[in-house]
VEXDREN-2710 file (C-alpha; in Angstrom, 1 decimal):
% VEXDREN-2710
k/r/px/py/pz
1/MET/-17.2/17.8/22.1
2/GLN/-16.3/18.0/18.4
3/LYS/-17.2/15.0/16.3
4/PRO/-14.1/13.7/14.5
5/THR/-14.1/13.1/10.8
6/GLY/-13.0/10.0/9.0
7/ASN/-9.3/11.2/8.9
8/GLY/-9.2/12.0/12.6
9/ALA/-9.5/15.8/12.3
10/PRO/-12.2/17.6/14.1
11/ARG/-15.1/18.4/11.7
12/ALA/-15.8/21.8/13.1
13/GLN/-13.5/24.4/12.3
14/GLY/-16.1/25.0/9.7
15/LEU/-16.5/28.1/7.6
16/PRO/-15.3/30.6/10.3
17/GLY/-12.1/28.7/10.8
18/ARG/-11.4/28.4/7.1
19/LEU/-12.1/32.1/6.6
20/ALA/-9.7/33.0/9.5
21/ALA/-7.0/30.8/8.1
22/THR/-7.4/32.3/4.6
23/ALA/-7.3/35.8/6.0
24/PHE/-4.1/35.0/7.9
25/TRP/-2.3/33.7/4.9
26/LEU/-3.5/36.6/2.7
27/LEU/-2.2/39.1/5.3
28/LEU/1.1/37.3/5.5
29/TRP/1.3/37.2/1.6
30/SER/0.6/41.0/1.5
31/ALA/3.2/41.7/4.2
32/LEU/5.9/39.7/2.3
33/ALA/4.9/41.5/-1.0
34/SER/5.3/44.9/0.7
35/GLN/8.9/44.1/1.8
36/LEU/10.2/42.4/-1.4
37/PRO/10.8/44.1/-4.8
38/GLY/8.0/43.7/-7.2
39/VAL/10.3/42.2/-9.8
40/LEU/10.8/39.2/-7.6
41/PHE/7.4/38.8/-5.8
42/ALA/3.8/39.6/-6.5
43/GLY/1.2/40.3/-3.8
44/PRO/-2.4/39.1/-3.8
45/VAL/-3.9/42.2/-5.5
46/ARG/-1.4/42.1/-8.4
47/THR/-1.8/38.3/-8.7
48/ALA/-5.7/38.6/-8.7
49/LYS/-5.5/41.2/-11.5
50/SER/-3.1/39.0/-13.6
51/LEU/-5.4/36.0/-13.0
52/LEU/-8.5/37.9/-14.2
53/ALA/-6.6/39.0/-17.2
54/LEU/-5.4/35.5/-18.0
55/LEU/-8.9/34.0/-17.6
56/GLY/-10.1/36.4/-20.3
57/THR/-7.8/35.0/-22.9
58/ALA/-8.3/32.0/-25.2
59/GLU/-4.7/31.0/-24.8
60/CYS/-5.1/30.4/-21.1
61/TRP/-8.0/28.0/-21.6
62/ARG/-6.3/26.3/-24.5
63/SER/-3.2/25.7/-22.3
64/VAL/-5.2/24.4/-19.4
65/ALA/-7.3/22.1/-21.6
66/GLY/-4.2/20.8/-23.3
67/THR/-2.4/20.0/-20.0
68/LEU/-5.5/18.6/-18.4
69/GLY/-6.1/16.3/-21.4
70/GLN/-2.5/15.0/-21.4
71/ILE/-2.4/14.3/-17.7
72/ALA/-5.9/12.6/-17.8
73/ALA/-4.7/10.4/-20.6
74/GLY/-1.6/9.4/-18.7
75/PHE/-3.5/8.7/-15.6
76/LEU/-6.1/6.5/-17.3
77/LEU/-3.6/4.6/-19.3
78/ALA/-1.3/3.9/-16.3
79/PHE/-4.3/3.0/-14.1
80/ALA/-5.6/0.4/-16.6
81/ALA/-2.1/-1.0/-17.1
82/GLY/-1.5/-1.2/-13.3
83/LEU/-4.7/-3.2/-12.9
84/VAL/-3.8/-5.6/-15.7
85/PHE/-0.1/-6.1/-14.8
86/GLY/-0.9/-6.3/-11.1
87/ALA/-3.4/-9.1/-11.7
88/LEU/-1.0/-10.9/-14.0
89/CYS/1.9/-10.6/-11.6
90/TYR/-0.3/-12.0/-8.8
91/ARG/-0.7/-15.1/-10.8
92/SER/2.9/-15.4/-12.1
93/ARG/5.8/-15.1/-9.7
94/TRP/8.2/-15.2/-12.7
95/LEU/6.5/-12.1/-14.3
96/ARG/6.5/-10.4/-10.9
97/ALA/10.3/-10.9/-10.5
98/LEU/10.8/-9.7/-14.1
99/LEU/8.9/-6.4/-13.5
100/SER/10.1/-5.8/-10.0
101/PRO/13.3/-3.8/-11.0
102/ALA/11.4/-1.7/-13.4
103/VAL/8.7/-0.8/-10.9
104/GLN/11.2/-0.1/-8.2
105/GLY/13.1/2.2/-10.7
106/MET/9.9/4.1/-11.4
107/LYS/9.3/4.6/-7.7
108/SER/12.9/5.7/-7.1
109/VAL/14.1/7.7/-10.1
110/PRO/13.6/11.5/-9.7
111/VAL/11.0/12.9/-12.2
112/ALA/13.5/15.5/-13.5
113/CYS/16.0/12.8/-14.5
114/PHE/13.4/10.8/-16.2
115/VAL/12.1/13.8/-18.1
116/ILE/15.6/14.6/-19.5
117/VAL/16.0/11.0/-20.8
118/ALA/12.4/10.7/-22.0
119/LEU/12.7/13.8/-24.2
120/ILE/15.3/12.0/-26.3
121/TRP/12.8/9.4/-27.3
122/VAL/9.3/11.1/-27.2
123/PRO/8.0/14.4/-28.5
124/SER/7.6/17.1/-25.9
125/GLN/3.9/17.2/-26.6
126/GLN/3.5/13.8/-25.0
127/ILE/5.8/14.3/-22.1
128/ALA/2.9/15.0/-19.6
129/VAL/1.2/11.8/-20.6
130/LEU/4.4/9.8/-20.0
131/LEU/5.2/11.6/-16.7
132/SER/1.7/11.0/-15.4
133/ALA/1.9/7.3/-16.3
134/PHE/5.3/7.1/-14.8
135/VAL/3.9/8.2/-11.4
136/VAL/0.6/6.4/-11.4
137/PHE/1.6/3.0/-12.7
138/PRO/3.7/1.8/-9.8
139/LEU/1.1/3.0/-7.2
140/THR/-1.7/1.2/-9.0
141/TYR/0.4/-1.9/-9.7
142/GLN/1.5/-2.2/-6.0
143/SER/-2.1/-1.7/-4.7
144/VAL/-3.4/-4.5/-6.9
145/LEU/-0.7/-6.8/-5.8
146/SER/-1.3/-5.9/-2.1
147/GLY/-5.0/-6.3/-2.4
148/LEU/-4.9/-9.7/-4.1
149/SER/-2.3/-11.0/-1.8
150/ALA/-4.5/-10.1/1.2
151/VAL/-7.2/-12.5/0.2
152/ASP/-7.6/-15.2/2.8
153/PRO/-5.9/-18.4/1.5
154/GLY/-8.3/-20.5/3.4
155/LEU/-11.3/-19.0/1.5
156/LEU/-9.5/-19.5/-1.8
157/GLU/-8.9/-23.2/-0.9
158/MET/-12.5/-23.6/0.1
159/ALA/-13.6/-22.1/-3.1
160/GLN/-11.4/-24.5/-5.0
161/VAL/-12.7/-27.5/-3.1
162/PHE/-16.3/-26.6/-3.8
163/ARG/-15.4/-25.7/-7.4
164/MET/-16.7/-22.2/-7.2
165/PRO/-16.8/-20.6/-10.7
166/PHE/-14.2/-17.9/-11.3
167/SER/-16.9/-15.2/-11.8
168/ARG/-18.2/-15.9/-8.2
169/ARG/-14.7/-15.9/-6.8
170/LEU/-14.0/-12.6/-8.5
171/ARG/-17.2/-11.1/-7.1
172/PHE/-17.2/-12.4/-3.5
173/LEU/-13.5/-12.9/-2.8
174/TYR/-11.2/-10.8/-4.9
175/ILE/-13.1/-7.6/-5.6
176/PRO/-14.2/-6.9/-2.0
177/GLN/-10.6/-7.4/-0.8
178/LEU/-9.0/-5.5/-3.7
179/ALA/-11.3/-2.4/-3.8
180/PRO/-10.0/-0.6/-0.7
181/PHE/-6.4/-0.8/-1.9
182/VAL/-7.2/0.4/-5.5
183/LEU/-9.4/3.2/-4.3
184/SER/-6.8/4.4/-1.8
185/SER/-4.0/4.4/-4.5
186/CYS/-6.4/6.3/-6.8
187/ARG/-6.8/9.1/-4.2
188/VAL/-3.0/9.4/-3.7
189/SER/-2.0/9.3/-7.4
190/VAL/-4.3/12.0/-8.7
191/GLY/-2.4/14.9/-7.1
192/MET/1.0/13.3/-7.7
193/CYS/0.4/12.8/-11.5
194/TRP/-0.7/16.4/-11.8
195/LYS/2.5/17.7/-10.2
196/ALA/4.6/15.4/-12.2
197/GLY/2.9/16.3/-15.5
198/ILE/3.4/20.1/-14.9
199/ALA/7.1/19.5/-13.9
200/GLY/7.6/17.6/-17.2
201/GLU/6.0/20.4/-19.2
202/ILE/8.3/23.0/-17.6
203/ILE/11.3/21.1/-18.8
204/GLY/10.0/19.9/-22.1
205/LEU/8.1/23.1/-23.0
206/PRO/5.3/21.6/-25.2
207/ARG/3.3/24.2/-27.0
208/PHE/-0.1/25.3/-25.6
209/SER/0.6/23.9/-22.1
210/VAL/0.6/25.3/-18.6
211/GLY/4.2/24.4/-18.2
212/GLU/5.2/26.5/-21.1
213/GLN/3.2/29.5/-19.7
214/LEU/4.9/29.1/-16.4
215/TYR/8.3/29.1/-18.0
216/LEU/7.6/32.2/-20.1
217/ALA/6.3/34.1/-17.1
218/LYS/9.5/33.2/-15.2
219/LEU/11.7/34.0/-18.3
220/TYR/10.3/37.5/-18.6
221/LEU/10.2/38.0/-14.8
222/ASN/6.4/38.6/-14.9
223/MET/5.7/37.7/-11.3
224/GLY/2.1/38.6/-11.6
225/ASP/1.5/36.0/-14.3
226/LEU/3.8/33.5/-12.6
227/PHE/1.8/33.7/-9.4
228/ALA/-1.5/33.7/-11.3
229/TRP/-0.6/30.6/-13.2
230/THR/0.4/28.9/-9.9
231/LEU/-3.0/29.7/-8.4
232/LEU/-4.7/28.5/-11.5
233/ILE/-2.7/25.2/-11.3
234/VAL/-3.7/24.7/-7.7
235/ALA/-7.4/25.4/-8.5
236/VAL/-7.5/23.1/-11.5
237/SER/-5.6/20.4/-9.5
238/MET/-8.0/20.6/-6.6
239/GLY/-11.0/20.5/-8.9
240/THR/-9.7/17.5/-10.7
241/GLU/-8.9/15.8/-7.4
242/ARG/-12.4/16.4/-6.1
243/LEU/-14.0/15.1/-9.3
244/VAL/-11.9/11.9/-9.2
245/LEU/-12.6/11.4/-5.5
246/TRP/-16.3/11.9/-6.2
247/ALA/-16.1/9.2/-8.8
248/VAL/-14.2/7.0/-6.5
249/ASP/-16.8/7.5/-3.7
250/ARG/-19.6/6.7/-6.1
251/ALA/-17.7/3.5/-7.2
252/ARG/-17.2/2.5/-3.6
253/GLN/-20.9/3.0/-2.8
254/TRP/-21.9/1.0/-5.9
255/MET/-19.6/-1.9/-4.9
256/GLU/-20.9/-1.8/-1.3
257/ASP/-24.5/-2.1/-2.6
258/ALA/-23.5/-4.8/-5.1
259/TYR/-21.4/-6.9/-2.9
260/GLY/-22.8/-6.2/0.6
261/CYS/-19.4/-5.2/2.0
262/HIS/-18.1/-2.1/3.6
263/PHE/-15.0/-0.8/2.0
END
């Protein structure tokens, strides 16, 4: 019997299963490319050649570095702001009511609509930062509120009765309860902020960005480059997500060792 993983999926399809799945999709991709005109669709061989050519140019790496830096900046700023405002709104119902419409709007407004309005007020070079923050902030904010609200009121009352210092309440009550919520939102928001940032760049067209390169490839009907940039986006996004998840897992292990709790 296969041993399940943490997310409920069987662990074992392993390497043979992954190779078989990859081969299936490559064959399907090749079959579609053989049936469609080259001006509208690029097959795997053509895409691989375009990708190798792109990787040999300084412009490719400059565009990837520029987009990655903008998205990372937006993620970090929004994550820090979400932690701060989530904690403040937990203490102040008035502030929570004040921010509630704005947070709900950030969760509901389509990214494309927000980009069009935002480009009136901010330079296109900063649009990826703004879009990443637009996506990450409500997720982090809501996770902080949910985590703090889940702290047992009885334990808080007991801590108040025994005059437990705030530093000890933070260590033994708030952080162990808050950590799973924040870490979970961090996992979700990484991929979302990358997709939102790229979408904003395609509309805003900042110089030396991945979004600009995608738009130019589409404009000139260069399907090889378009598919190659798409694969590169997927690879960088997956690598970034794995790096963040590794950092999240290390933070979780550190907190488990420090606080003696399992998150």
